[in-house]
C-alpha positions as CSV (number, residue, x, y, z in Angstrom):
1,M,132.7,135.8,155.1
2,S,136.0,137.6,155.1
3,G,137.0,139.8,158.0
4,K,138.9,142.2,155.8
5,M,137.7,145.8,156.1
6,P,137.1,148.0,153.1
7,P,138.7,151.4,153.3
8,P,136.8,154.5,154.4
9,G,135.1,156.5,151.6
10,D,132.5,155.9,148.9
11,N,131.5,152.2,149.0
12,G,129.8,152.1,145.6
13,D,126.4,153.3,146.5
14,G,127.2,157.0,146.8
15,L,127.2,156.9,150.6
16,R,130.3,157.6,152.6
17,R,131.7,154.8,154.8
18,E,132.9,155.9,158.2
19,L,134.4,153.7,161.0
20,I,133.3,153.0,164.5
21,D,135.8,151.4,166.9
22,L,134.3,149.4,169.8
23,T,136.6,149.0,172.8
24,F,136.2,145.9,175.1
25,T,137.0,145.3,178.7
26,V,137.0,141.9,180.5
27,Q,133.5,142.7,181.7
28,D,132.3,143.5,178.1
29,I,133.6,140.1,177.0
30,A,131.7,138.5,179.8
31,N,128.5,140.4,178.9
32,T,128.6,139.7,175.2
33,R,125.5,137.7,174.2
34,F,123.3,136.7,171.2
35,A,119.6,137.2,170.4
36,I,117.2,136.8,167.5
37,S,114.8,139.7,166.8
38,P,111.5,139.1,164.8
39,L,110.7,142.8,165.0
40,W,114.0,143.8,163.5
41,E,113.5,141.3,160.7
42,V,110.2,143.1,159.9
43,V,112.0,146.5,159.8
44,A,115.0,145.4,157.8
45,S,112.8,143.5,155.3
46,V,111.0,146.7,154.3
47,R,114.2,147.8,152.6
48,V,114.2,144.6,150.5
49,V,110.5,145.0,149.5
50,K,111.2,148.5,148.4
51,E,114.4,147.6,146.5
52,P,114.4,143.8,145.8
53,V,118.0,143.1,144.8
54,G,120.5,140.5,145.9
55,V,120.1,137.3,147.8
56,N,116.6,138.2,149.2
57,R,115.1,139.1,145.9
58,P,113.2,135.8,145.4
59,W,111.5,136.4,148.8
60,A,110.6,140.1,147.9
61,E,109.1,139.1,144.6
62,Q,106.8,136.6,146.4
63,V,105.7,138.9,149.3
64,R,105.0,142.0,147.2
65,R,101.8,140.3,146.0
66,R,100.9,139.3,149.6
67,L,101.3,142.9,150.8
68,A,99.0,144.3,148.2
69,G,96.0,144.6,150.6
70,V,98.1,145.5,153.7
71,D,98.4,149.0,155.1
72,W,102.0,149.4,156.1
73,R,102.5,153.0,155.1
74,L,103.7,154.3,158.5
75,L,106.2,151.4,158.7
76,S,107.4,152.3,155.2
77,D,107.8,156.0,156.1
78,L,110.1,155.0,159.0
79,V,112.4,153.0,156.7
80,P,113.4,155.4,153.9
81,M,115.6,154.6,150.9
82,P,118.5,154.8,150.9
83,T,118.5,153.6,154.6
84,I,121.3,155.6,156.1
85,S,120.0,155.4,159.7
86,L,116.9,154.3,161.6
87,V,115.2,155.6,164.7
88,C,115.8,153.2,167.6
89,F,112.2,153.2,168.9
90,I,111.0,151.2,165.9
91,A,113.0,148.1,166.9
92,P,114.7,148.3,170.3
93,P,117.4,145.6,170.9
94,P,115.7,142.5,172.3
95,T,116.1,142.0,176.1
96,T,115.9,138.2,175.8
97,S,117.6,135.7,173.5
98,L,114.5,134.4,171.7
99,P,111.6,136.9,172.0
100,D,108.4,136.5,170.1
101,L,107.0,139.4,168.1
102,E,104.4,140.4,170.7
103,L,107.1,140.7,173.4
104,E,109.2,143.0,171.1
105,L,106.1,145.1,170.2
106,A,105.5,145.6,173.9
107,G,109.0,147.0,174.1
108,M,108.4,149.3,171.2
109,L,105.2,150.6,172.7
110,S,107.0,151.4,176.0
111,R,109.2,153.9,174.1
112,A,106.6,156.5,173.3
113,G,108.5,159.0,175.4
114,D,111.5,158.8,173.0
115,V,109.6,159.3,169.8
116,R,109.8,163.1,169.5
117,A,113.5,163.4,170.4
118,E,114.5,160.6,168.0
119,L,112.4,162.0,165.1
120,D,114.0,165.4,165.8
121,A,117.5,164.0,165.7
122,W,116.7,161.8,162.7
123,G,115.7,164.8,160.6
124,G,114.4,164.5,157.0
125,A,111.0,165.2,155.5
126,R,107.9,164.5,157.6
127,T,105.1,162.8,155.9
128,P,101.6,163.3,157.2
129,R,101.8,160.0,159.0
130,L,105.1,160.9,160.6
131,R,103.6,164.2,161.7
132,A,100.7,162.4,163.3
133,L,103.2,160.0,165.1
134,Y,105.1,163.1,166.4
135,D,101.9,164.8,167.6
136,D,100.6,161.6,169.4
137,P,103.5,159.2,170.0
138,A,101.5,156.7,172.1
139,G,98.6,156.5,169.6
140,G,101.1,156.5,166.7
141,L,103.0,153.6,168.1
142,E,99.7,151.6,168.5
143,R,99.0,152.2,164.8
144,L,102.5,151.2,164.0
145,A,102.2,148.0,166.0
146,D,99.0,147.1,164.2
147,Q,100.8,147.6,160.8
148,V,103.8,145.5,161.9
149,R,101.4,142.6,162.9
150,A,99.7,142.8,159.5
151,Y,103.0,143.0,157.6
152,W,104.4,140.1,159.7
153,A,101.4,137.9,158.9
154,A,101.7,138.5,155.2
155,A,105.4,138.8,154.6
156,I,107.4,137.1,157.4
157,E,105.4,134.6,159.3
158,P,105.0,132.1,156.4
159,Y,108.8,132.0,156.0
160,W,109.7,132.4,159.7
161,P,110.6,128.7,160.4
162,R,113.2,128.8,157.6
163,I,114.5,132.2,158.6
164,R,114.7,131.3,162.3
165,T,116.4,128.0,161.6
166,L,119.1,129.8,159.6
167,M,119.7,132.3,162.3
168,E,119.7,129.7,165.1
169,G,122.2,127.7,163.1
170,D,124.5,130.8,163.0
171,L,124.2,131.2,166.7
172,L,125.1,127.5,167.2
173,Y,128.2,128.0,165.0
174,R,129.2,131.2,166.9
175,A,128.7,129.5,170.2
176,R,131.0,126.7,169.1
177,I,133.7,129.1,167.8
178,L,133.4,131.0,171.1
179,A,134.0,127.9,173.1
180,E,137.0,126.9,170.9
181,G,138.7,130.2,170.4
182,G,137.1,132.9,172.5
183,V,135.4,136.2,171.6
184,H,138.2,137.5,169.4
185,R,138.0,134.5,167.1
186,M,134.2,134.4,167.2
187,L,134.0,138.0,165.9
188,A,136.9,137.8,163.5
189,D,134.8,136.3,160.6
190,L,131.5,137.9,161.4
191,D,131.2,140.1,158.3
192,A,133.3,141.9,155.7
193,N,132.3,145.2,157.4
194,V,133.7,144.0,160.8
195,S,137.4,143.6,161.7
196,W,139.8,143.8,164.6
197,Q,142.3,146.7,164.8
198,G,144.5,145.9,167.8
199,E,142.1,145.4,170.7
200,R,139.3,147.3,169.0
201,L,136.4,145.9,167.0
202,R,136.1,148.1,163.9
203,L,132.7,148.6,162.2
204,A,132.0,150.2,158.9
205,H,129.2,152.7,159.3
206,R,127.4,155.1,157.0
207,L,126.8,158.0,159.4
208,C,129.1,157.9,162.5
209,D,132.7,157.5,163.3
210,G,134.9,157.5,166.4
211,V,135.7,155.3,169.4
212,R,132.8,153.9,171.4
213,P,133.7,152.2,174.8
214,L,131.3,149.4,175.6
215,D,131.5,150.5,179.3
216,G,131.0,147.0,180.7
217,R,127.7,146.5,178.9
218,G,129.0,144.0,176.4
219,L,127.9,143.5,172.8
220,L,124.6,142.1,171.7
221,L,125.0,140.2,168.5
222,V,121.8,139.8,166.4
223,P,121.9,137.7,163.1
224,S,119.6,139.3,160.5
225,V,118.6,137.8,157.2
226,F,117.3,141.1,155.8
227,A,120.3,143.2,157.0
228,W,122.2,141.7,154.0
229,P,124.6,143.0,152.6
230,R,125.1,145.5,155.5
231,I,125.6,145.6,159.2
232,F,123.5,147.8,161.5
233,S,124.7,148.9,164.9
234,I,123.4,150.8,168.0
235,T,126.2,152.3,170.1
236,V,124.4,155.0,172.1
237,P,122.6,154.7,175.5
238,P,120.3,153.6,176.9
239,F,120.5,150.4,174.9
240,Q,123.1,147.7,175.1
241,P,125.5,148.2,172.2
242,T,124.1,146.0,169.4
243,L,125.5,144.7,166.1
244,R,123.1,143.2,163.5
245,Y,124.8,141.2,160.8
246,P,123.9,138.7,158.0
247,P,124.2,135.1,159.2
248,R,126.2,132.4,157.6
249,G,124.4,130.7,154.7
250,V,122.1,133.7,153.9
251,A,123.1,133.6,150.2
252,T,121.5,130.2,149.9
253,L,118.4,130.8,152.1
254,W,115.9,131.0,149.3
255,E,117.6,128.3,147.2
256,R,116.2,124.8,147.6
257,E,118.3,122.9,145.1
258,R,117.9,119.2,145.7
259,R,121.2,117.5,146.4
260,D,121.3,113.8,145.8
261,P,123.3,111.8,148.3
262,P,125.9,109.3,147.0
263,A,124.1,106.1,145.7
264,A,126.4,103.9,147.8
265,L,125.4,105.8,151.0
266,A,121.7,105.5,150.2
267,A,122.2,101.8,149.7
268,V,123.6,101.4,153.1
269,L,121.5,103.9,155.1
270,G,118.3,103.8,153.0
271,P,117.3,106.6,150.7
272,T,115.3,108.6,153.4
273,R,118.1,108.7,155.9
274,A,120.7,109.6,153.3
275,R,118.4,112.3,152.0
276,L,118.0,113.8,155.5
277,L,121.8,113.9,155.9
278,A,122.2,115.6,152.5
279,E,119.6,118.3,153.6
280,L,121.8,119.2,156.7
281,D,124.1,121.6,154.9
282,Q,122.9,124.0,157.6
283,P,121.5,123.0,161.0
284,A,117.8,122.5,160.7
285,S,114.8,121.6,162.8
286,T,112.7,118.4,162.6
287,K,109.8,120.3,161.1
288,D,111.9,121.9,158.4
289,L,113.6,118.6,157.5
290,A,110.2,116.9,157.4
291,L,108.9,119.4,154.9
292,R,112.0,119.2,152.7
293,A,112.0,115.3,152.7
294,G,108.2,114.9,152.4
295,L,107.9,113.2,155.8
296,S,105.6,113.6,158.8
297,E,107.3,115.2,161.8
298,P,107.2,111.9,163.8
299,G,108.6,110.0,160.9
300,A,111.5,112.5,160.4
301,N,112.1,112.5,164.1
302,Q,112.4,108.7,164.1
303,H,115.0,108.7,161.3
304,L,117.0,111.6,162.9
305,T,117.1,109.7,166.2
306,A,118.6,106.7,164.4
307,L,121.2,108.9,162.7
308,R,122.1,110.6,165.9
309,R,122.6,107.2,167.7
310,A,124.8,106.2,164.8
311,G,127.0,109.3,165.3
312,L,126.0,110.8,161.9
313,C,124.2,113.9,163.3
314,S,124.0,115.8,166.6
315,S,121.1,117.6,168.2
316,H,121.3,121.0,170.0
317,R,118.5,122.7,171.8
318,T,118.0,126.4,171.2
319,G,115.1,127.7,173.3
320,R,112.0,125.7,172.4
321,Y,113.5,124.1,169.4
322,V,116.0,121.3,168.6
323,L,118.4,121.8,165.7
324,Y,120.2,118.9,164.0
325,A,123.6,119.2,162.4
326,R,125.8,116.7,160.5
327,T,128.9,115.3,162.3
328,A,132.4,115.1,160.8
329,V,131.8,111.4,160.0
330,A,128.7,112.3,158.0
331,E,130.6,114.9,156.1
332,I,133.1,112.4,155.0
333,L,130.4,109.9,153.9
334,L,128.6,112.6,151.9
335,N,131.8,113.9,150.3
336,P,134.2,110.9,150.0
337,P,137.8,111.7,149.0
């Protein structure tokens, strides 16, 4: 994605675009980190279900039927359209790199003391469900957590391996760019709504503007499939400053167009191993590759091990999972000059 920043003003949806400048110190650079947030994906995906346009529309059209018998009305009330801003208690930034949903829900439930102040600052019309949440924050958050679990089971969990793999692939890419060129280069192509202005990282925002020092807390970067085509940020205490952005490859996430490897390569490697290499346009797990290629996981793992030993793919552990990626040699073989 381009790092070029659109000018302030109307961005085509009737909402004014402001600018936030984040200032970094050496300590901020040292404390910049990555995380994946299942809870945030639930929250961000509500916008897509309500208005299924763009790259995530195929997903929305499928899950609308799955959600027909699910009560997610309180969750829906907390994600209005258009989504100019969101209350922080609904999805606090993750405290670990790869939390599961229940860990993040525990964090949400711990923020009952913030509910009234955040709803007051948020403003807007109060539905009966939001009034009940305001009157009883602890009980309201328990109801919200139950709705998130039900929504997750119907709309996100069946697709989570694919979503998680894409986001972990983005983290792998960012980590490599960070190692090669430092934080400045790693953030330079993050999103069209993010750019460098001198020593400040400039974010396009729909509500706030001004300069925000990171104050040594660093920046938390959270790839988000359902944030597309926007970025979302948190720059106010007590949270670590957070930037949620669409990961690389999100435009092709729901596409599964079969790509045939060159016949000559299949003749040398065998059709199965050539197919696995062709499927590695983005880093992927053994399970995901097995599903795509119609193999058992042990069978896929055996072929991937052989490809890795031949120098045609590499493996990278992220938390509990191992992602495979094509090497430069494999790219040449798949795309001969």
